[in-house]
N, C-alpha and C positions, 0 to 999 in steps of 0.2 A: 504494500499499499504506499505508494509514493505520496509525499506531503501535498504535491500539486493536485493529485487526484482527490484527496480529502478536502482540500481547499475549494476545488471546483464543485464538489458535492455540496459543501456548506453554502457556497455562493448561489447555486441553483435553488436550494431550499429557500434561501432568503428572498429570492425573486417571487416565490409563491406565498411565503409566509413571513413578511418583513418584520412582524412584531415578535416572532419567536427568538429565543436565544440561539447562538450558533448550534446548528443541528445537522447531523448526517442522516440521510435517507438509508434505511436498512430494511431487510426482510426478515420476519420471524412469525411463527405461529406456534402456540403451546401444544398443539395436537399433531403437528405434521413433522415428518422427518425432513432431512436436508433436501433430498431430491424433490419431494412434493413442494416444498417451499420455493425452491428455485424454479420449478416448472410454473408455479402460480405467480411468481414475481415478474410479471411481464414488463414492469417499469425498470428493471435492471438492464442497463445498456452495455455493461462491461462483459467482455468475453471470459474474464476470470473473476472469481470471487474468493473471499476468505471467510472461514466459518468460526463462530464463537457461540456463546450462549448468553442469554439475557442475564443470568446469574453472574457470569464472569464480568460482564460490563458493569452491572450494578455494584459489584464488589470494588470496582475502580472509582466509584462515586458518581457515575453517570446514570441518567435515567433513560429507559427505553419505553416508549409509549406507542400504542396503535395510532395509525394515521390513515384515514380513508379506508379503502377496501383492503382486507387482509390479502397478503401478508405484509403490506406496507406499514412501516413503523418509523419512529424518529428516535435517534440516539442524541440526546440533548446534553450539551455542555453548559456549565455554569457561566463560563466566560469564553472569549476567543481562545481556542486551544493553541498552546505553544508547541514547539517541536518536541519538548520533553513529554508533554501529554500524548502526542502522537506516538512517540516511542513506546510508552507504556501501553497504549491501546494496541499497537501492532503486536505486542507480545501476548495479548489476550486472544489473538486470532490464529487460525491454522495457516499453513503455507498456502499460496495461491493454488486454486484448482479450477478446472474448466467449469464454466457455468452450466454446461450440460451434464456435469457429474463424471465425465470420463477421466479427468485428471491429467490428460495428455496435452493440454494447451500450453 
């Protein structure tokens, strides 16, 4: 997860929800496995994704909230994230994998 990709995601969210704190658009669903979540997350434009859990993200002090149609959700930061915050966040996610679940991208 390059910082520029995270910054672009936050900027895109801000265009649609200017009153929100800095927010990343993410996909999650409490009852779906990763493959189902990725299949239903048609808003994801990236060819590769990284996987984590809401619990791991919340343990870092960030909130994950539903946004619109599932599995769309928001990972909210309390303030503009620094490079140090991004580094800690990266460690909470898996290595990149194909959005289609093949892992060979």
